[in-house]
N, C-alpha and C positions, 0 to 999 in steps of 0.2 A: 577557476571556472569550469564548469564541467561542458567537455565537448560531446554532441552525438556522433557517432560513425555510422556510414554506411555502406556496401559495397558498391563498387562501380560498375560499369556493364564488365570491365575486364575481369572483376573479383566474381561476379554471377557465372562469365564462363569459364573462369577457372574451375568454380565449384562443379559444374557441368562436363567438363571435358575432363582436369587434371593435368594440363598439358605442359606446366609448369612444376609438378612432380614437387611439389612442395612438403616442406617435412610434417609429419603427423601432427605436432603441436601446432605448428602456424595453420594448416588447415582446419583446425580445429576451433581457432580463434576466429578465423575467416568464417566459419559457418554459423559463431555463434553473434556475428555481427550483424544486425537486424534493423537498425535506423530507430530504434527506441532507446536501446542500452547507452548510456553515458559512460566516457572512458575510465570513470572511477568502477563502476561495475562489470565492465569487461577488463581492467587491471584484476578485478577482486579474483576473477577466474583463473587468471593465469598460473597459480602453483598448481592447482588442481589439475590442470592439463600439461603440466610440466612444461609450459610454452617460457621463453625466455621473455625476460624484465622487458626487452624493446621490442617485443613483438608488434605491438599496434605499429609504432615505425618504422619496423620494417614490412607490412602490409601497405601501409601509406606511402612508403619508397619504392614499391614495387607496382604503385598504381591500382591495388585491390582493394583498396578504403579510401575513403573520402571524409572528410567533416561537414555534416549538411547542417549543422546548429550547432547553438551552445543556450548554455542558460544559467545564468548567475546565480551562486545561493541564496533563495529567498532570505529577508531579514528575519532576525529571530522576532516570530509574530509575539503577541500578547496573550496568553493563555485566556481563550475563551472563558475557561472555568474561573479565573483570577478573583480571589474574594469569598468563592462559592465553593474551593474544595472541600470541606467539610462539611457542607451542608448532605445531611442522610437522604434528604428526599431525591434530590438531583443524583446523588450517587446511585439511588436506586433506579430510578430512571433510566439513565444511561446504560446500565448495567443489566437491566431488563433490555432495553432496546437491543444493544451490541449481543447480547445473548441469544435473542429471539432472530437476530440478523443472521448470526455464525449458522444457526439451525436452518435458516430458511437459505441463504444464500451457498453457504459453504459445505453444508450435511459433515460428512464424515471428514474429508477436508478440512474441516475447522477446527478438529479435535484441539491443535496444539495453540492456536489462537483462544478457543474456550479456555484453555489450562492460562493462559495470562491475561483474561480477563479477570477470572476469579483470583489473582494474585493480584489483583489489583484492591487497594483500600479504600480510595478516595475517589473523586471526581477527577481530580487531576491528574491522576495516573493512568484513569480511562481515555483522557484526551489525549494523553502521549501514544495511547495504540491506535490514534483513528487512521494514521497514516499505512499503519501495517494492515490494519481493517479493510481500509479502502484499496490497498492493492491487492490482497486478496481475492477481495470481490470483482477488481477488474481481471485479475487473470481467470479466475473459476467462472465467471458469468461474462461482464463486457466494461469496457472503461464509461462508457454512458451511465451505467448501473450503479458503477462506484461513484462516480461524481454525483447523481442522485442521492447514495445512499449518505453521501456527506453532507449535502444541502438538508435532508430532512433531520439528519444528528444536529446543525448548528440550530435547525428550528425548535428543536427537542429542547436547545437551551432556553429560549424565549418563551416555551411556552407556561404558561402557569402551571404549578402542580394540582393534581387533581383533586378537587375539594373530597374530604371523606364525606361517606355518604350521612345522612342526616338522622339522627337516632328521636324516634318517634317519643313523645310526650306520653307516656305509660300513666300517667295519674288523670289524662285527659281523655284515653283513650277506652280505660276501662268503666265500664255504668256501673254507677251507684246509687 
């Protein structure tokens, strides 16, 4: 289970007045606690901030942070593209949609996401990028837009492939 941490009133006060004179590494972690990151994400930050492994426990023990929620890891979902991973039309639709979404919603910030998209060779690998893409859109724009993007992407799977333009019968079109 991943727990979501937030600052307590005492934690917010500590950020403002520095009364407890926390070591810089603990203060940095306290600054990173925002009520949105879970303990796994915060723990991943510890080495980069040179914080002790028990930094979250220390801050909780001082009453500066508290657990405000938790989320059980979602069960592994069946791939939406299952059975259609090698479908070239589906791959093309998803590739075009994701590339256009990077351009429209991320701009230059989406350079590395575009590189990931270009490395994908089938619809299944593109699907595995959806959470990263949605997170990038949420960060760059808004969580609501990211949610709508994900819904639109799911709808794209159910949409029929665009029909090929009809070819005219040239024999009937030529006056004779």
